[in-house]
C-alpha positions as CSV (number, residue, x, y, z in Angstrom):
1,M,110.6,78.0,-47.2
2,K,108.9,74.9,-45.9
3,L,105.8,74.3,-43.7
4,K,104.9,71.3,-41.6
5,G,102.0,70.8,-39.4
6,K,99.3,68.6,-37.8
7,T,95.6,68.8,-37.0
8,L,94.4,67.8,-33.6
9,M,90.6,66.9,-33.8
10,L,88.9,67.0,-30.3
11,S,85.5,66.6,-31.9
12,P,84.0,67.1,-35.4
13,A,83.2,70.6,-34.4
14,H,86.3,71.6,-32.4
15,Y,89.9,71.4,-33.8
16,R,93.4,72.9,-33.7
17,L,96.2,73.4,-36.2
18,Q,99.8,73.4,-35.2
19,V,102.0,74.8,-37.9
20,Q,105.9,75.3,-38.0
21,I,107.9,77.1,-40.7
22,S,111.5,76.7,-41.8
23,V,113.2,79.5,-44.0
24,D,116.2,78.7,-46.2
25,G,116.8,75.3,-44.5
26,G,116.9,76.6,-41.0
27,P,115.3,75.2,-37.9
28,Y,111.6,74.9,-37.7
29,T,109.9,77.6,-35.5
30,N,106.2,77.9,-34.4
31,F,104.1,79.7,-37.0
32,G,100.8,79.5,-35.1
33,S,98.4,77.2,-33.3
34,P,94.9,78.5,-33.8
35,W,91.8,76.9,-32.5
36,F,88.7,76.4,-34.7
37,R,85.1,75.8,-33.7
38,K,82.4,75.1,-36.2
39,A,79.5,77.5,-35.8
40,E,76.1,76.1,-35.0
41,V,73.5,76.4,-37.7
42,K,70.2,77.4,-36.2
């Protein structure tokens, strides 16, 4: 199993991960693209 991915930074508090997975040397398929937002500290 192999994973590859990249991080897209829109701002220091807002970013997205793009992850792909390959099993047994097969083609890479999308494993997920979640968005993350840093919570504000009050």
